[in-house]
C-alpha positions as CSV (number, residue, x, y, z in Angstrom):
1,M,36.5,17.7,28.9
2,R,39.0,19.9,27.2
3,S,41.5,21.9,29.2
4,R,40.8,25.6,29.3
5,P,42.4,28.5,31.1
6,L,40.9,28.9,34.6
7,L,39.8,32.2,36.1
8,P,42.5,34.0,38.1
9,L,42.8,32.7,41.7
10,L,41.3,35.8,43.4
11,A,39.2,34.0,45.9
12,L,40.4,32.7,49.2
13,I,41.3,29.0,49.3
14,S,38.4,28.4,51.7
15,L,36.0,29.3,48.9
16,L,37.3,26.6,46.5
17,P,35.0,23.8,47.7
18,N,31.9,25.9,47.0
19,A,33.3,26.8,43.5
20,L,33.8,23.1,42.7
21,A,30.3,22.3,43.7
22,Q,28.9,25.0,41.5
23,S,31.1,23.7,38.6
24,S,29.7,20.2,39.1
25,D,26.2,21.5,39.1
26,R,27.0,23.4,35.9
27,A,28.3,20.2,34.2
28,L,25.2,18.3,35.3
29,A,23.1,21.1,33.7
30,S,24.6,20.2,30.3
31,H,23.2,16.7,30.6
32,T,19.8,18.1,31.5
33,V,19.9,20.2,28.3
34,I,20.5,17.2,26.1
35,Q,17.8,15.0,27.9
36,Q,15.2,17.8,27.7
37,T,16.0,18.4,24.0
38,A,15.5,14.8,23.2
39,D,12.3,14.5,25.3
40,E,10.8,17.7,23.8
41,L,11.4,16.5,20.2
42,L,9.9,13.1,20.8
43,E,6.9,14.6,22.6
44,A,6.4,17.1,19.7
45,I,6.2,14.4,17.0
46,E,4.5,11.7,19.0
47,G,1.4,10.5,17.1
48,R,2.0,13.0,14.3
49,R,4.7,11.2,12.3
50,E,2.6,10.6,9.2
51,A,1.2,14.1,9.1
52,L,4.7,15.6,9.6
53,E,6.1,13.4,6.9
54,A,3.5,14.9,4.5
55,N,4.3,18.4,5.7
56,P,8.1,18.8,6.0
57,A,7.9,22.5,6.5
58,E,6.0,22.0,9.8
59,L,8.4,19.3,10.9
60,Y,11.4,21.6,10.2
61,A,9.7,24.4,12.2
62,I,9.2,22.1,15.2
63,V,12.8,20.9,15.2
64,D,14.1,24.4,14.7
65,E,12.1,25.7,17.7
66,V,13.6,23.0,19.9
67,L,17.2,23.2,18.6
68,R,17.9,26.8,17.8
69,A,18.4,28.2,21.3
70,R,20.5,25.1,22.2
71,F,22.9,25.1,19.2
72,D,25.9,27.3,19.1
73,T,25.6,28.0,15.4
74,V,28.3,30.7,15.1
75,Y,30.9,28.8,17.0
76,A,30.2,25.6,15.0
77,A,30.6,27.5,11.8
78,R,33.9,29.0,12.9
79,L,35.2,25.6,13.7
80,I,34.1,24.3,10.3
81,L,35.8,27.2,8.4
82,P,39.0,27.7,10.5
83,R,41.0,29.0,7.5
84,H,38.3,30.9,5.6
85,W,36.4,32.6,8.5
86,A,38.6,35.6,8.6
87,R,38.6,36.0,4.8
88,I,34.9,36.1,4.2
89,T,32.7,39.1,4.8
90,P,30.4,39.5,7.9
91,E,27.4,39.0,5.5
92,Q,28.9,35.8,4.1
93,R,29.5,34.6,7.6
94,Q,25.9,35.1,8.6
95,N,24.6,33.5,5.4
96,F,26.9,30.5,6.0
97,V,25.8,30.2,9.6
98,E,22.1,30.2,8.6
99,A,22.6,27.9,5.6
100,L,24.6,25.4,7.7
101,Y,22.1,25.4,10.5
102,G,19.1,25.0,8.1
103,S,20.8,22.1,6.4
104,L,21.4,20.5,9.8
105,V,17.7,20.9,10.8
106,R,16.5,19.4,7.6
107,R,18.8,16.4,7.8
108,Y,18.1,15.9,11.5
109,S,14.4,16.1,11.0
110,I,14.5,13.2,8.5
111,G,16.4,11.1,11.0
112,V,13.8,11.9,13.7
113,L,11.0,10.6,11.6
114,K,12.9,7.6,10.3
115,H,13.0,5.7,13.6
116,N,9.6,5.1,15.2
117,E,10.7,4.1,18.6
118,T,14.0,6.0,19.0
119,R,14.9,6.7,22.7
120,V,17.8,8.6,24.1
121,R,19.6,7.7,27.3
122,V,22.1,10.2,28.7
123,T,25.0,8.4,30.4
124,P,26.1,9.6,33.9
125,L,28.6,12.4,34.3
126,R,32.0,11.1,35.1
127,S,34.2,14.1,34.8
128,K,35.7,15.7,37.9
129,P,34.6,19.3,38.7
130,V,37.1,22.1,38.1
131,P,37.0,25.7,39.2
132,L,34.5,27.8,37.3
133,S,35.5,29.8,34.2
134,E,33.7,32.0,31.8
135,E,34.1,29.5,29.0
136,E,34.0,25.8,29.5
137,F,33.6,22.6,27.4
138,V,32.0,19.3,28.2
139,T,31.2,16.1,26.3
140,V,27.7,14.7,27.0
141,K,27.6,11.0,26.1
142,T,24.3,9.4,25.1
143,L,23.1,6.1,23.8
144,V,20.3,6.2,21.2
145,T,18.2,3.1,21.0
146,L,16.8,2.5,17.6
147,D,13.5,0.7,16.9
148,D,15.4,-2.5,16.2
149,G,17.1,-2.5,19.6
150,I,20.5,-1.4,18.4
151,E,22.2,1.2,20.6
152,V,24.2,3.9,18.8
153,P,26.6,6.1,20.7
154,V,26.0,9.8,20.1
155,N,28.1,12.4,21.9
156,Y,27.4,16.1,22.1
157,E,30.2,18.6,22.5
158,M,29.0,21.5,24.4
159,R,30.3,25.0,25.3
160,W,29.4,27.1,28.3
161,F,29.4,30.7,27.2
162,E,27.3,33.7,28.3
163,N,25.7,31.6,31.0
164,L,24.3,28.9,28.7
165,W,25.2,25.4,27.6
166,K,25.0,25.1,23.8
167,I,25.8,22.2,21.4
168,Y,28.5,22.9,18.8
169,D,29.3,19.4,17.6
170,V,27.6,16.0,17.4
171,I,29.7,12.9,17.2
172,I,27.9,9.8,15.9
173,E,29.7,6.5,16.3
174,G,33.0,8.4,16.5
175,R,32.3,10.6,13.5
176,S,32.3,14.4,14.1
177,Y,29.8,16.7,12.4
178,V,32.3,19.5,12.6
179,F,35.3,17.6,11.2
180,Y,33.3,16.0,8.5
181,Y,32.0,19.3,7.1
182,R,35.4,21.0,7.7
183,G,37.0,18.6,5.2
184,I,34.2,19.0,2.7
185,F,33.7,22.7,2.8
186,G,37.4,23.6,2.9
187,Q,37.8,22.0,-0.5
188,E,34.6,23.3,-1.9
189,I,35.3,26.9,-1.0
190,E,38.7,26.7,-2.7
191,A,37.0,25.2,-5.8
192,K,33.9,27.3,-6.2
193,G,33.8,30.0,-3.5
194,I,31.8,30.6,-0.4
195,D,28.7,31.9,-2.1
196,K,28.3,28.8,-4.1
197,V,28.8,26.7,-1.0
198,I,26.0,28.7,0.8
199,E,23.7,28.2,-2.2
200,D,24.3,24.5,-2.2
201,L,23.6,24.3,1.5
202,N,20.3,26.1,1.2
203,A,19.3,23.6,-1.5
204,S,20.3,20.6,0.5
């Protein structure tokens, strides 16, 4: 878990154990979000793979319904465009956020259908609880078992903000979604501009 500034120590020291317990519960809730997301997606497509493969729009809608409330789209976009975010207009920011998320949904949907017996196992929480703060970060580690029995480590970087855990990065076998696209889009924006990058994302 990344180190973040803690809330000012305004409470009496006797209240600290209760705060730590709440923090532990909050961290455990992040694991629940990931497990529920995986379970809901598998349940939604169970027995419908062929029909959904023939109707991608319906598949994308299902994945979007499950993911949108649990993905921190704006925060992820800011991390991907650290140098360009302040330079582009609010409209371009919103267009980039939606195009990036839409591309993610389409790519993820293809992966969901690709593996017939994919299962997700969330590994136990091992981090120590820390006093509560308004913004926290946690890594939820999972093992995805493919239909051939191979286990693939997939980690989810999550942010606690405005009383919700949301995903902002996915790391598959050590490769970060955020860092991968940061390298690509940084060069592409310099070469052809943000509007063209958005157009290409919408077409991907």
